[in-house]
Each structure stands twice: as C-alpha cells, then as structure tokens.
N, CA, C and O atoms as a GROMACS GRO file, in nm:
protein
  224
    1MET      N    1   1.324  25.091  -7.368
    1MET     CA    2   1.189  25.090  -7.419
    1MET      C    3   1.094  25.078  -7.300
    1MET      O    4   1.113  24.995  -7.212
    2THR      N    5   0.993  25.161  -7.298
    2THR     CA    6   0.900  25.160  -7.186
    2THR      C    7   0.764  25.102  -7.221
    2THR      O    8   0.683  25.081  -7.131
    3GLY      N    9   0.737  25.075  -7.344
    3GLY     CA   10   0.606  25.022  -7.384
    3GLY      C   11   0.618  24.947  -7.514
    3GLY      O   12   0.728  24.930  -7.568
    4GLY      N   13   0.508  24.903  -7.562
    4GLY     CA   14   0.510  24.831  -7.687
    4GLY      C   15   0.369  24.796  -7.728
    4GLY      O   16   0.272  24.840  -7.667
    5ALA      N   17   0.360  24.718  -7.832
    5ALA     CA   18   0.230  24.674  -7.883
    5ALA      C   19   0.243  24.531  -7.930
    5ALA      O   20   0.348  24.488  -7.978
    6PHE      N   21   0.134  24.458  -7.916
    6PHE     CA   22   0.125  24.323  -7.969
    6PHE      C   23   0.021  24.331  -8.079
    6PHE      O   24  -0.097  24.352  -8.053
    7VAL      N   25   0.065  24.313  -8.202
    7VAL     CA   26  -0.023  24.328  -8.318
    7VAL      C   27  -0.050  24.191  -8.377
    7VAL      O   28   0.042  24.113  -8.399
    8VAL      N   29  -0.177  24.162  -8.402
    8VAL     CA   30  -0.218  24.035  -8.461
    8VAL      C   31  -0.273  24.062  -8.600
    8VAL      O   32  -0.355  24.151  -8.619
    9VAL      N   33  -0.227  23.983  -8.696
    9VAL     CA   34  -0.278  23.992  -8.832
    9VAL      C   35  -0.347  23.860  -8.863
    9VAL      O   36  -0.283  23.754  -8.863
   10GLU      N   37  -0.476  23.866  -8.889
   10GLU     CA   38  -0.553  23.745  -8.917
   10GLU      C   39  -0.617  23.754  -9.054
   10GLU      O   40  -0.641  23.863  -9.106
   11GLY      N   41  -0.643  23.639  -9.111
   11GLY     CA   42  -0.713  23.634  -9.239
   11GLY      C   43  -0.698  23.496  -9.300
   11GLY      O   44  -0.619  23.415  -9.252
   12PRO      N   45  -0.774  23.469  -9.404
   12PRO     CA   46  -0.768  23.338  -9.468
   12PRO      C   47  -0.634  23.317  -9.540
   12PRO      O   48  -0.560  23.412  -9.567
   13ASN      N   49  -0.607  23.192  -9.571
   13ASN     CA   50  -0.484  23.158  -9.643
   13ASN      C   51  -0.481  23.227  -9.780
   13ASN      O   52  -0.582  23.238  -9.849
   14GLY      N   53  -0.361  23.273  -9.816
   14GLY     CA   54  -0.340  23.325  -9.950
   14GLY      C   55  -0.374  23.471  -9.972
   14GLY      O   56  -0.373  23.516 -10.086
   15VAL      N   57  -0.405  23.547  -9.867
   15VAL     CA   58  -0.443  23.687  -9.887
   15VAL      C   59  -0.327  23.784  -9.870
   15VAL      O   60  -0.344  23.905  -9.890
   16GLY      N   61  -0.209  23.734  -9.833
   16GLY     CA   62  -0.092  23.821  -9.824
   16GLY      C   63  -0.054  23.865  -9.685
   16GLY      O   64   0.015  23.966  -9.669
   17LYS      N   65  -0.098  23.792  -9.583
   17LYS     CA   66  -0.064  23.830  -9.445
   17LYS      C   67   0.086  23.830  -9.423
   17LYS      O   68   0.140  23.926  -9.367
   18THR      N   69   0.153  23.727  -9.466
   18THR     CA   70   0.299  23.717  -9.446
   18THR      C   71   0.370  23.830  -9.519
   18THR      O   72   0.464  23.889  -9.465
   19THR      N   73   0.327  23.861  -9.639
   19THR     CA   74   0.388  23.969  -9.716
   19THR      C   75   0.365  24.104  -9.648
   19THR      O   76   0.457  24.186  -9.640
   20ALA      N   77   0.243  24.126  -9.600
   20ALA     CA   78   0.211  24.253  -9.533
   20ALA      C   79   0.290  24.268  -9.403
   20ALA      O   80   0.340  24.376  -9.373
   21VAL      N   81   0.300  24.160  -9.326
   21VAL     CA   82   0.375  24.164  -9.200
   21VAL      C   83   0.522  24.192  -9.228
   21VAL      O   84   0.585  24.272  -9.158
   22ALA      N   85   0.578  24.127  -9.328
   22ALA     CA   86   0.719  24.149  -9.362
   22ALA      C   87   0.743  24.294  -9.403
   22ALA      O   88   0.843  24.354  -9.364
   23ALA      N   89   0.652  24.350  -9.482
   23ALA     CA   90   0.667  24.490  -9.525
   23ALA      C   91   0.657  24.585  -9.406
   23ALA      O   92   0.735  24.679  -9.396
   24LEU      N   93   0.561  24.561  -9.318
   24LEU     CA   94   0.547  24.646  -9.200
   24LEU      C   95   0.668  24.635  -9.109
   24LEU      O   96   0.717  24.736  -9.058
   25ALA      N   97   0.717  24.513  -9.089
   25ALA     CA   98   0.836  24.493  -9.005
   25ALA      C   99   0.956  24.567  -9.064
   25ALA      O  100   1.031  24.631  -8.990
   26ASP      N  101   0.975  24.559  -9.194
   26ASP     CA  102   1.085  24.630  -9.259
   26ASP      C  103   1.071  24.781  -9.241
   26ASP      O  104   1.169  24.850  -9.214
   27LEU      N  105   0.949  24.831  -9.256
   27LEU     CA  106   0.925  24.974  -9.240
   27LEU      C  107   0.956  25.019  -9.098
   27LEU      O  108   1.024  25.120  -9.078
   28LEU      N  109   0.908  24.944  -9.000
   28LEU     CA  110   0.933  24.980  -8.860
   28LEU      C  111   1.081  24.970  -8.825
   28LEU      O  112   1.136  25.058  -8.758
   29ARG      N  113   1.146  24.865  -8.870
   29ARG     CA  114   1.289  24.850  -8.843
   29ARG      C  115   1.368  24.964  -8.907
   29ARG      O  116   1.469  25.008  -8.852
   30GLY      N  117   1.323  25.010  -9.023
   30GLY     CA  118   1.387  25.125  -9.089
   30GLY      C  119   1.377  25.252  -9.006
   30GLY      O  120   1.457  25.345  -9.022
   31GLU      N  121   1.279  25.256  -8.916
   31GLU     CA  122   1.262  25.369  -8.824
   31GLU      C  123   1.321  25.337  -8.686
   31GLU      O  124   1.292  25.406  -8.589
   32SER      N  125   1.402  25.233  -8.679
   32SER     CA  126   1.469  25.189  -8.556
   32SER      C  127   1.372  25.142  -8.448
   32SER      O  128   1.400  25.154  -8.328
   33VAL      N  129   1.258  25.089  -8.490
   33VAL     CA  130   1.162  25.031  -8.396
   33VAL      C  131   1.190  24.882  -8.387
   33VAL      O  132   1.192  24.813  -8.489
   34PRO      N  133   1.213  24.830  -8.266
   34PRO     CA  134   1.238  24.685  -8.254
   34PRO      C  135   1.112  24.606  -8.287
   34PRO      O  136   1.003  24.641  -8.243
   35VAL      N  137   1.129  24.500  -8.364
   35VAL     CA  138   1.016  24.419  -8.410
   35VAL      C  139   1.049  24.271  -8.389
   35VAL      O  140   1.161  24.227  -8.417
   36LEU      N  141   0.952  24.197  -8.340
   36LEU     CA  142   0.962  24.052  -8.330
   36LEU      C  143   0.842  23.995  -8.403
   36LEU      O  144   0.728  24.018  -8.363
   37VAL      N  145   0.867  23.920  -8.510
   37VAL     CA  146   0.760  23.859  -8.588
   37VAL      C  147   0.752  23.712  -8.548
   37VAL      O  148   0.852  23.640  -8.548
   38THR      N  149   0.631  23.669  -8.514
   38THR     CA  150   0.608  23.529  -8.480
   38THR      C  151   0.495  23.476  -8.568
   38THR      O  152   0.429  23.552  -8.639
   39ALA      N  153   0.475  23.347  -8.562
   39ALA     CA  154   0.364  23.284  -8.632
   39ALA      C  155   0.302  23.182  -8.538
   39ALA      O  156   0.368  23.130  -8.448
   40GLU      N  157   0.177  23.153  -8.559
   40GLU     CA  158   0.108  23.058  -8.473
   40GLU      C  159   0.120  22.919  -8.534
   40GLU      O  160   0.101  22.906  -8.656
   41PRO      N  161   0.148  22.817  -8.461
   41PRO     CA  162   0.186  22.822  -8.321
   41PRO      C  163   0.329  22.871  -8.306
   41PRO      O  164   0.413  22.843  -8.392
   42SER      N  165   0.357  22.941  -8.200
   42SER     CA  166   0.489  22.999  -8.180
   42SER      C  167   0.557  22.936  -8.060
   42SER      O  168   0.495  22.913  -7.957
   43ALA      N  169   0.684  22.910  -8.075
   43ALA     CA  170   0.764  22.858  -7.965
   43ALA      C  171   0.857  22.966  -7.911
   43ALA      O  172   0.952  22.937  -7.838
   44SER      N  173   0.828  23.093  -7.946
   44SER     CA  174   0.915  23.201  -7.901
   44SER      C  175   0.899  23.225  -7.752
   44SER      O  176   0.798  23.187  -7.692
   45ARG      N  177   0.998  23.288  -7.691
   45ARG     CA  178   0.989  23.324  -7.549
   45ARG      C  179   0.874  23.419  -7.524
   45ARG      O  180   0.807  23.410  -7.420
   46LEU      N  181   0.849  23.510  -7.618
   46LEU     CA  182   0.738  23.604  -7.602
   46LEU      C  183   0.605  23.528  -7.595
   46LEU      O  184   0.524  23.555  -7.506
   47ALA      N  185   0.583  23.435  -7.685
   47ALA     CA  186   0.458  23.359  -7.685
   47ALA      C  187   0.445  23.278  -7.556
   47ALA      O  188   0.336  23.270  -7.499
   48ALA      N  189   0.552  23.219  -7.512
   48ALA     CA  190   0.549  23.140  -7.389
   48ALA      C  191   0.514  23.226  -7.268
   48ALA      O  192   0.448  23.180  -7.175
   49SER      N  193   0.560  23.351  -7.270
   49SER     CA  194   0.534  23.440  -7.157
   49SER      C  195   0.388  23.485  -7.150
   49SER      O  196   0.344  23.535  -7.047
   50CYS      N  197   0.314  23.469  -7.260
   50CYS     CA  198   0.174  23.509  -7.262
   50CYS      C  199   0.082  23.406  -7.201
   50CYS      O  200  -0.034  23.435  -7.174
   51GLY      N  201   0.131  23.285  -7.179
   51GLY     CA  202   0.051  23.180  -7.119
   51GLY      C  203  -0.034  23.110  -7.225
   51GLY      O  204  -0.029  23.145  -7.343
   52PRO      N  205  -0.113  23.013  -7.182
   52PRO     CA  206  -0.194  22.937  -7.278
   52PRO      C  207  -0.306  23.021  -7.336
   52PRO      O  208  -0.357  23.114  -7.273
   53ALA      N  209  -0.344  22.986  -7.458
   53ALA     CA  210  -0.454  23.057  -7.523
   53ALA      C  211  -0.586  23.026  -7.452
   53ALA      O  212  -0.606  22.916  -7.401
   54ARG      N  213  -0.673  23.125  -7.450
   54ARG     CA  214  -0.804  23.107  -7.388
   54ARG      C  215  -0.910  23.112  -7.497
   54ARG      O  216  -0.899  23.192  -7.590
   55PRO      N  217  -1.011  23.028  -7.485
   55PRO     CA  218  -1.118  23.033  -7.586
   55PRO      C  219  -1.189  23.167  -7.584
   55PRO      O  220  -1.204  23.229  -7.479
   56ALA      N  221  -1.232  23.210  -7.699
   56ALA     CA  222  -1.302  23.340  -7.710
   56ALA      C  223  -1.442  23.333  -7.651
   56ALA      O  224  -1.514  23.432  -7.652
   0.00000   0.00000   0.00000
C-alpha cells in the first residue's frame, strides 16, 4: 500500500455514526481495502503515532 486516508466521522450522540462507520468499513473490506476503525479516545498504535491533539 502506498497511500491511505484518515477519515473522521463527527456528530452528536445517537445519530448513527457507529452504524455508518461499521457499514462503510464492511463495504471497503468487501473490496479488499484495509480498514482500521478507532474511537476517541483511542489507544491504538495509529492514534499514538499521530501525536497529541492540538486545539483548533
């Protein structure tokens, strides 16, 4: 793999973010696209490699 994307899904509680992310991940995996789903706060290696969050 030579590239990738970091996709963020934001929204208020109860609007279906988790459901939408799961459906998208399943769709991408069905096309043999590697997917890593995380949630905030994340203790994954990917999140750790991004460094600390910066204020907007």
